[in-house]
LUMBA-884748 format. One record per residue (C-alpha): residue in three letters; chain; z, y, x. Coordinates in steps of 0.5 Angstrom, whole numbers. Each point is the difference from the previous one (the first is absolute). Example, Ala and Ser with C-alpha at 12.3 -4.5 7.8 and 13.67 -1.06 7.14 Angstrom:
BEGIN
+-----+-------+-------+-------+-------+
: res : chain :     z :     y :     x :
+-----+-------+-------+-------+-------+
: ALA :     A :    16 :    -9 :    25 :
: SER :     A :    -2 :     7 :     2 :
+-----+-------+-------+-------+-------+
! end
This chain:
BEGIN
+-----+-------+-------+-------+-------+
: res : chain :     z :     y :     x :
+-----+-------+-------+-------+-------+
: MET :     A :   -46 :    80 :    20 :
: ARG :     A :     4 :     6 :     1 :
: ILE :     A :    -3 :     2 :     5 :
: VAL :     A :    -7 :    -1 :    -3 :
: ALA :     A :     2 :     4 :    -6 :
: THR :     A :     4 :     5 :     4 :
: GLY :     A :    -6 :     1 :     5 :
: MET :     A :    -5 :     0 :    -7 :
: LEU :     A :     5 :     6 :    -2 :
: VAL :     A :     0 :     4 :     7 :
: ALA :     A :    -8 :    -1 :     0 :
: MET :     A :    -1 :     3 :    -7 :
: ALA :     A :     5 :     6 :     2 :
: ALA :     A :    -5 :     1 :     7 :
: LEU :     A :    -6 :     0 :    -5 :
: PHE :     A :     2 :     5 :    -4 :
: PHE :     A :     2 :     4 :     5 :
: LEU :     A :    -7 :    -1 :     4 :
: ALA :     A :    -4 :     1 :    -7 :
: ASN :     A :     4 :     6 :    -1 :
: SER :     A :    -2 :     3 :     6 :
: LEU :     A :    -7 :    -2 :    -1 :
: ASP :     A :    -1 :     1 :    -8 :
: ARG :     A :    -4 :     7 :     1 :
: ILE :     A :    -5 :    -3 :     5 :
: HIS :     A :    -3 :    -5 :    -5 :
: PRO :     A :     2 :    -1 :    -7 :
: ALA :     A :     0 :    -8 :     1 :
: TRP :     A :     7 :     2 :     3 :
: ALA :     A :     3 :     2 :    -6 :
: TYR :     A :    -1 :    -7 :    -3 :
: VAL :     A :     3 :    -3 :     6 :
: LYS :     A :     6 :     5 :     0 :
: ALA :     A :     2 :    -2 :    -8 :
: PHE :     A :    -1 :    -7 :     2 :
: ALA :     A :     5 :     1 :     6 :
: GLU :     A :     5 :     4 :    -4 :
: ALA :     A :     0 :    -4 :    -6 :
: ALA :     A :     1 :    -6 :     4 :
: MET :     A :     6 :     3 :     4 :
: VAL :     A :     3 :     2 :    -7 :
: GLY :     A :    -1 :    -7 :    -2 :
: GLY :     A :     3 :    -4 :     6 :
: LEU :     A :     6 :     5 :     0 :
: ALA :     A :     1 :    -2 :    -7 :
: ASP :     A :     0 :    -7 :     1 :
: TRP :     A :     4 :     0 :     6 :
: PHE :     A :     5 :     4 :    -3 :
: ALA :     A :     0 :    -6 :    -6 :
: VAL :     A :     0 :    -5 :     4 :
: THR :     A :     5 :     3 :     5 :
: ALA :     A :     5 :     2 :    -6 :
: LEU :     A :     0 :    -7 :    -2 :
: PHE :     A :     4 :    -3 :     5 :
: ARG :     A :     3 :     7 :     4 :
: HIS :     A :     0 :     7 :     0 :
: PRO :     A :    -6 :     3 :     2 :
: LEU :     A :     2 :     4 :     7 :
: GLY :     A :     7 :    -1 :    -2 :
: LEU :     A :     0 :     5 :    -5 :
: PRO :     A :     5 :    -1 :    -6 :
: ILE :     A :    -6 :     0 :    -5 :
: PRO :     A :     2 :    -2 :    -7 :
: HIS :     A :    -2 :    -6 :    -3 :
: THR :     A :    -2 :    -3 :     8 :
: ALA :     A :     3 :    -6 :     4 :
: ILE :     A :    -1 :    -4 :    -7 :
: ILE :     A :     1 :    -7 :     2 :
: PRO :     A :     6 :     2 :     5 :
: ARG :     A :     4 :     3 :    -6 :
: ASN :     A :    -2 :    -5 :    -5 :
: LYS :     A :     1 :    -6 :     4 :
: ASP :     A :     6 :    -3 :    -4 :
: ARG :     A :    -5 :     1 :    -6 :
: ILE :     A :    -5 :    -4 :     4 :
: GLY :     A :     4 :    -5 :     1 :
: ASN :     A :     3 :    -1 :    -7 :
: THR :     A :    -7 :     0 :    -2 :
: LEU :     A :    -3 :    -5 :     4 :
: ALA :     A :     6 :    -4 :    -1 :
: ALA :     A :    -2 :     0 :    -7 :
: PHE :     A :    -7 :    -1 :     1 :
: LEU :     A :     2 :    -7 :     3 :
: ARG :     A :     5 :    -2 :    -5 :
: GLU :     A :    -5 :     2 :    -6 :
: ASN :     A :    -6 :    -3 :     3 :
: PHE :     A :     1 :    -5 :     5 :
: LEU :     A :     8 :    -3 :    -1 :
: THR :     A :     1 :    -2 :    -7 :
: PRO :     A :     0 :    -7 :    -2 :
: SER :     A :    -6 :     0 :    -4 :
: VAL :     A :    -4 :     3 :     5 :
: VAL :     A :     2 :    -5 :     5 :
: ALA :     A :     0 :    -6 :    -4 :
: ARG :     A :    -8 :     2 :    -2 :
: ARG :     A :    -1 :     1 :     7 :
: MET :     A :     3 :    -6 :     2 :
: ARG :     A :    -5 :    -5 :    -5 :
: SER :     A :    -5 :     2 :     5 :
: VAL :     A :     3 :    -3 :     6 :
: ASP :     A :     0 :    -7 :     2 :
: VAL :     A :     6 :    -1 :     4 :
: ALA :     A :     0 :    -7 :    -1 :
: GLY :     A :    -7 :    -1 :     3 :
: ALA :     A :     2 :     5 :     6 :
: VAL :     A :     6 :    -4 :     2 :
: GLY :     A :    -4 :    -6 :    -1 :
: ARG :     A :    -6 :     2 :     4 :
: PHE :     A :     5 :     2 :     6 :
: LEU :     A :     4 :    -7 :     0 :
: ALA :     A :    -6 :    -4 :     0 :
: ARG :     A :    -4 :     4 :     6 :
: PRO :     A :     6 :     3 :     3 :
: SER :     A :    -4 :     1 :     6 :
: GLY :     A :    -5 :     4 :    -3 :
: GLY :     A :     5 :     6 :     0 :
: GLY :     A :     7 :     3 :    -1 :
: GLY :     A :     1 :    -2 :     7 :
: ARG :     A :     5 :     5 :     1 :
: LEU :     A :     3 :     0 :    -6 :
: ARG :     A :     2 :    -8 :     1 :
: GLU :     A :     2 :     2 :     7 :
: GLY :     A :     4 :     6 :    -2 :
: ALA :     A :     3 :    -4 :    -6 :
: SER :     A :     2 :    -6 :     5 :
: ARG :     A :     3 :     5 :     5 :
: LEU :     A :     4 :     4 :    -5 :
: LEU :     A :     3 :    -7 :    -3 :
: ALA :     A :     1 :    -3 :     7 :
: ASP :     A :     4 :     7 :     1 :
: LEU :     A :     4 :    -1 :    -7 :
: LEU :     A :     2 :    -7 :     2 :
: GLU :     A :     2 :     2 :     7 :
: ALA :     A :     4 :     6 :    -2 :
: LEU :     A :     4 :    -4 :    -6 :
: ASP :     A :     7 :    -2 :     3 :
: GLN :     A :    -1 :    -7 :     1 :
: GLU :     A :     7 :    -3 :    -1 :
: ARG :     A :     1 :     4 :    -6 :
: LEU :     A :    -7 :    -2 :    -3 :
: GLY :     A :     1 :    -7 :     1 :
: GLY :     A :     7 :     0 :    -3 :
: MET :     A :    -3 :     3 :    -6 :
: VAL :     A :    -6 :    -6 :     0 :
: ARG :     A :     6 :    -5 :     1 :
: SER :     A :     4 :     3 :    -5 :
: ALA :     A :    -6 :     0 :    -5 :
: VAL :     A :    -2 :    -7 :     1 :
: SER :     A :     7 :    -2 :    -1 :
: GLN :     A :     1 :     4 :    -6 :
: ARG :     A :    -7 :    -3 :    -3 :
: LEU :     A :     3 :    -7 :     2 :
: LYS :     A :     6 :     1 :    -4 :
: ALA :     A :    -3 :     2 :    -6 :
: LEU :     A :    -5 :    -5 :     0 :
: GLU :     A :     3 :    -7 :    -4 :
: VAL :     A :    -3 :    -5 :     4 :
: SER :     A :     3 :    -6 :    -3 :
: PRO :     A :    -5 :     0 :    -6 :
: LEU :     A :    -6 :     1 :     5 :
: ILE :     A :     2 :    -6 :     4 :
: GLY :     A :     1 :    -4 :    -6 :
: GLN :     A :    -7 :     2 :    -3 :
: ALA :     A :    -3 :    -2 :     7 :
: LEU :     A :     3 :    -7 :     0 :
: GLU :     A :    -1 :    -1 :    -7 :
: ALA :     A :    -8 :     1 :     2 :
: ALA :     A :     1 :    -4 :     6 :
: ILE :     A :     2 :    -6 :    -4 :
: THR :     A :    -5 :     1 :    -5 :
: ASP :     A :    -6 :     0 :     5 :
: GLU :     A :     4 :    -5 :     4 :
: ARG :     A :     1 :     4 :     6 :
: HIS :     A :     6 :    -3 :     1 :
: VAL :     A :    -2 :    -7 :     2 :
: PRO :     A :    -1 :     2 :     8 :
: ILE :     A :     7 :     3 :     0 :
: LEU :     A :     2 :    -6 :    -3 :
: ASP :     A :    -4 :    -4 :     5 :
: SER :     A :     2 :     3 :     6 :
: ALA :     A :     8 :     0 :    -2 :
: VAL :     A :    -1 :    -8 :    -1 :
: THR :     A :    -3 :    -1 :     7 :
: TRP :     A :     5 :     5 :     3 :
: ALA :     A :     6 :    -5 :    -3 :
: GLY :     A :    -4 :    -6 :     2 :
: ARG :     A :     0 :     4 :     8 :
: THR :     A :     7 :     2 :    -1 :
: LEU :     A :     2 :    -7 :    -2 :
: ASP :     A :    -3 :    -3 :     6 :
: ALA :     A :     3 :     5 :     5 :
: ASN :     A :     7 :    -1 :    -3 :
: GLU :     A :     1 :    -8 :    -1 :
: ASP :     A :     5 :     0 :     5 :
: ILE :     A :     4 :     5 :    -4 :
: ILE :     A :     0 :    -3 :    -6 :
: ARG :     A :     2 :    -7 :     3 :
: ALA :     A :     6 :     3 :     3 :
: MET :     A :     2 :     3 :    -6 :
: VAL :     A :     0 :    -7 :    -3 :
: HIS :     A :     4 :    -3 :     5 :
: GLN :     A :     5 :     5 :     0 :
: ARG :     A :     1 :     0 :    -8 :
: ALA :     A :     0 :    -8 :     0 :
: GLY :     A :     6 :    -4 :     0 :
: TRP :     A :     2 :    -4 :     6 :
: ILE :     A :    -1 :    -6 :    -3 :
: MET :     A :    -8 :     2 :    -1 :
: ARG :     A :     1 :     3 :     7 :
: LEU :     A :     2 :    -8 :     2 :
: ALA :     A :    -5 :    -3 :    -4 :
: GLY :     A :    -5 :     4 :     3 :
: LEU :     A :    -2 :     2 :    -7 :
: ASP :     A :     0 :     8 :     1 :
: GLU :     A :    -6 :    -1 :     4 :
: LYS :     A :    -4 :    -4 :    -5 :
: LEU :     A :     2 :     5 :    -5 :
: GLY :     A :    -2 :     6 :     4 :
: ASP :     A :    -7 :    -3 :     1 :
: ALA :     A :    -1 :    -2 :    -7 :
: ILE :     A :     2 :     8 :    -1 :
: VAL :     A :    -5 :     2 :     5 :
: ASP :     A :    -5 :    -5 :    -3 :
: GLY :     A :     1 :     2 :    -7 :
: LEU :     A :    -1 :     8 :     2 :
: ARG :     A :    -6 :    -2 :     4 :
: ARG :     A :    -3 :    -4 :    -6 :
: LEU :     A :     1 :     5 :    -5 :
: SER :     A :    -3 :     6 :     4 :
: ILE :     A :    -6 :    -4 :     1 :
: ASP :     A :    -1 :    -2 :    -7 :
: MET :     A :     1 :     8 :    -2 :
: ALA :     A :    -5 :     1 :     5 :
: VAL :     A :    -5 :    -5 :    -2 :
: ASP :     A :     1 :     1 :    -8 :
: PRO :     A :    -1 :     6 :    -3 :
: HIS :     A :     3 :    -2 :    -6 :
: HIS :     A :     7 :    -3 :     3 :
: PRO :     A :     6 :     1 :    -5 :
: LEU :     A :     3 :     5 :     6 :
: ARG :     A :    -6 :     4 :     1 :
: ALA :     A :     0 :     1 :    -8 :
: LYS :     A :     8 :     2 :     0 :
: ALA :     A :    -2 :     5 :     6 :
: GLU :     A :    -5 :     3 :    -5 :
: GLU :     A :     4 :     0 :    -5 :
: ALA :     A :     5 :     4 :     3 :
: LEU :     A :    -5 :     5 :     3 :
: ALA :     A :    -2 :     1 :    -7 :
: ALA :     A :     7 :     1 :    -2 :
: LEU :     A :     1 :     5 :     6 :
: ALA :     A :    -6 :     4 :    -2 :
: TRP :     A :     2 :     1 :    -8 :
: ASP :     A :     8 :     2 :     3 :
: MET :     A :    -3 :     5 :     4 :
: GLN :     A :    -4 :     3 :    -5 :
: HIS :     A :     5 :    -1 :    -6 :
: ASP :     A :     7 :    -2 :     2 :
: PRO :     A :     4 :     7 :     1 :
: GLU :     A :     5 :    -4 :     5 :
: MET :     A :    -6 :    -3 :     4 :
: ARG :     A :    -3 :     7 :     0 :
: ALA :     A :     6 :     4 :     2 :
: LYS :     A :     1 :    -5 :     6 :
: VAL :     A :    -7 :     1 :     2 :
: GLU :     A :     1 :     8 :     0 :
: GLY :     A :     7 :    -1 :     4 :
: TRP :     A :    -4 :    -4 :     6 :
: LYS :     A :    -5 :     5 :     0 :
: SER :     A :     5 :     6 :     1 :
: GLU :     A :     3 :    -4 :     5 :
: ILE :     A :    -7 :    -1 :     3 :
: ILE :     A :    -2 :     7 :    -1 :
: ALA :     A :     7 :     3 :     3 :
: ASN :     A :    -1 :    -5 :     7 :
: GLN :     A :    -1 :     4 :     6 :
: ALA :     A :    -6 :    -4 :     2 :
: VAL :     A :    -4 :     2 :    -6 :
: GLY :     A :     1 :     7 :     1 :
: ASN :     A :    -3 :    -1 :     7 :
: TRP :     A :    -5 :    -4 :    -3 :
: VAL :     A :    -2 :     6 :    -5 :
: GLY :     A :     1 :     5 :     5 :
: GLY :     A :    -5 :    -4 :     4 :
: LEU :     A :    -5 :     0 :    -5 :
: TRP :     A :     0 :     8 :     0 :
: GLU :     A :     0 :     0 :     7 :
: ASN :     A :    -6 :    -4 :     0 :
: SER :     A :    -3 :     4 :    -5 :
: ARG :     A :     1 :     7 :     3 :
: ALA :     A :    -3 :    -3 :     7 :
: GLY :     A :    -6 :    -2 :    -4 :
: LEU :     A :    -1 :     7 :    -4 :
: LEU :     A :     1 :     4 :     7 :
: ARG :     A :    -5 :    -5 :     4 :
: ALA :     A :    -6 :     1 :    -6 :
: ALA :     A :     2 :     8 :     0 :
: ARG :     A :    -1 :     0 :     7 :
: ASP :     A :    -7 :    -4 :     0 :
: PRO :     A :    -3 :     1 :    -7 :
: GLN :     A :    -6 :    -2 :     2 :
: ALA :     A :     3 :    -7 :     2 :
: ALA :     A :     4 :     0 :    -6 :
: MET :     A :    -7 :     1 :    -4 :
: ALA :     A :    -3 :    -6 :     4 :
: GLY :     A :     5 :    -5 :    -2 :
: ARG :     A :     2 :    -2 :    -7 :
: PHE :     A :     2 :     6 :    -3 :
: GLY :     A :    -6 :     3 :     2 :
: GLU :     A :    -4 :    -5 :    -4 :
: THR :     A :     5 :     0 :    -6 :
: LEU :     A :    -1 :     8 :     0 :
: LYS :     A :    -8 :    -1 :     0 :
: GLN :     A :     1 :    -5 :    -6 :
: LEU :     A :     4 :     5 :    -3 :
: GLY :     A :    -5 :     6 :     1 :
: GLU :     A :    -7 :    -5 :    -2 :
: THR :     A :     5 :    -2 :    -7 :
: LEU :     A :     1 :     8 :    -2 :
: GLN :     A :    -8 :     1 :     0 :
: GLN :     A :    -2 :    -7 :    -3 :
: ASP :     A :     6 :     0 :    -5 :
: ALA :     A :    -1 :     5 :    -6 :
: ARG :     A :     6 :    -1 :    -3 :
: LEU :     A :     4 :     1 :     6 :
: ASN :     A :    -4 :     6 :     2 :
: HIS :     A :     1 :     3 :    -7 :
: ALA :     A :     8 :    -1 :     1 :
: LEU :     A :     1 :     3 :     7 :
: ASN :     A :    -4 :     6 :    -2 :
: LEU :     A :     4 :     1 :    -7 :
: PHE :     A :     6 :     0 :     5 :
: ALA :     A :    -3 :     4 :     5 :
: ARG :     A :    -1 :     6 :    -6 :
: ARG :     A :     6 :    -1 :    -3 :
: ALA :     A :     4 :     1 :     6 :
: VAL :     A :    -4 :     6 :     2 :
: VAL :     A :     1 :     3 :    -7 :
: GLY :     A :     7 :    -2 :     1 :
: VAL :     A :     1 :     4 :     6 :
: VAL :     A :    -4 :     6 :    -3 :
: ALA :     A :     4 :     0 :    -5 :
: SER :     A :     7 :    -1 :     3 :
: TYR :     A :    -2 :     5 :     7 :
: GLY :     A :    -6 :     4 :    -3 :
: GLY :     A :     5 :     6 :    -1 :
: GLY :     A :     3 :    -1 :     7 :
: ILE :     A :    -7 :     1 :     3 :
: VAL :     A :    -2 :     5 :    -4 :
: THR :     A :     7 :     4 :     2 :
: LEU :     A :    -2 :    -2 :     7 :
: VAL :     A :    -6 :     4 :     0 :
: SER :     A :     3 :     6 :    -3 :
: ASP :     A :     6 :     0 :     4 :
: THR :     A :    -5 :    -1 :     7 :
: VAL :     A :    -4 :     6 :    -2 :
: ARG :     A :     6 :     4 :    -2 :
: GLY :     A :     3 :    -1 :     7 :
: TRP :     A :    -6 :     2 :     4 :
: ASP :     A :     0 :     7 :     3 :
: ALA :     A :    -5 :     5 :    -3 :
: ARG :     A :    -4 :     0 :     7 :
: THR :     A :     0 :    -8 :    -1 :
: VAL :     A :    -3 :     0 :    -7 :
: THR :     A :    -5 :     5 :     2 :
: GLY :     A :    -2 :    -3 :     6 :
: ARG :     A :    -1 :    -7 :    -4 :
: LEU :     A :    -4 :     2 :    -6 :
: GLU :     A :    -5 :     4 :     4 :
: ASN :     A :    -1 :    -5 :     5 :
: ALA :     A :    -2 :    -5 :    -6 :
: VAL :     A :    -5 :     5 :    -3 :
: GLY :     A :    -2 :     1 :     7 :
: ARG :     A :    -7 :     3 :     1 :
: ASP :     A :    -2 :     1 :    -8 :
: LEU :     A :     5 :     6 :     1 :
: GLN :     A :    -4 :     4 :     6 :
: TYR :     A :    -6 :    -2 :    -4 :
: ILE :     A :     2 :     5 :    -6 :
: ARG :     A :     0 :     5 :     5 :
: ILE :     A :    -7 :    -2 :     3 :
: ASN :     A :    -3 :     0 :    -7 :
: GLY :     A :     4 :     7 :    -3 :
: THR :     A :    -3 :     3 :     6 :
: LEU :     A :    -7 :    -2 :    -1 :
: VAL :     A :     0 :     0 :    -8 :
: GLY :     A :     3 :     7 :     1 :
: GLY :     A :    -5 :     3 :     4 :
: ILE :     A :    -6 :    -3 :    -5 :
: VAL :     A :     4 :     4 :    -6 :
: GLY :     A :     0 :     6 :     5 :
: LEU :     A :    -8 :    -1 :     2 :
: LEU :     A :    -1 :    -1 :    -8 :
: ILE :     A :     4 :     6 :    -2 :
: HIS :     A :    -4 :     4 :     5 :
: ALA :     A :    -7 :    -2 :    -2 :
: VAL :     A :     1 :     1 :    -7 :
: GLU :     A :     3 :     7 :     2 :
: ALA :     A :    -6 :     2 :     5 :
: TRP :     A :    -5 :    -2 :    -6 :
: THR :     A :     3 :     3 :    -5 :
+-----+-------+-------+-------+-------+
! end
């Protein structure tokens, strides 16, 4: 467009010299000469005006030229103030965010992840994998173990266990445990009859051993214990079972309300947490979780195809269908963006003004001139044509008066 505009100016100059040499042959050439002469003036004037915005015409330090390079700092400040007043104020952002359905967009993305956002999902997955691999495994594992241990230490487990035991007794979920205990006692008795008889034989006096009464006593004890275990297994209302239930109920109450029992349970908990095996178990949980996250991050398609992907799809459908949740998420997003603008809007404005201030004059000139583009050259072209038409009209008026 610069070539076209300059070419028109050169053409008008050539046309002027041609008409000037031929105006004596015919009066019409005088009109052509007037048009070309005025067109040259208009084209030169607009060339000077356009050039003076960005640089000194012909490199001459004419006053009030190279306007943009000389005022680039003021332009940067004005642009920054324009952004601050029209875009980066909390009220403007809040008003704009009211028409943005963040929850709906997130819901559609989660419900149909294969329909778009593939590059976003893959990029986020690679970023997550890189972050997990870049973190110090030993240090992070130690932090996880420490956090879990601190959380367990701060949690008083005795009342929780007592409440769980009380609820189990109320719902009779403890009955299978008692049945299993009775069954285990019967099997243990059958497996250790010889040990019981040997104990009776050792503790019996020599007179009982001489009379053979120790064997009868041992048999009676074993038979009595066996009959007791059978009765407890068969009769759900056996007195010993009732005693066991009372003991469990008392234990549940003590774990919730007895300070001494609660202190004992806390002591046992602390000993368990301090055990190296428990620390290794917690560390193993973290390693397994980290390995699972890495597998999912390296293969997002596989992760989205499993239960995790189904959960995300369900969440996306819920965000689209649940008006209350949709409103809550949009409200949170609006407040978050407004908060960011309120906190960092001034920094963004300062960044704009400092960036423009840091550009050299050549950079500012080139970027603004390219931004305006072809219209600058159309100014020169229009100036040439309009100037020629005005000159032609003036000559016509002069010739007819």
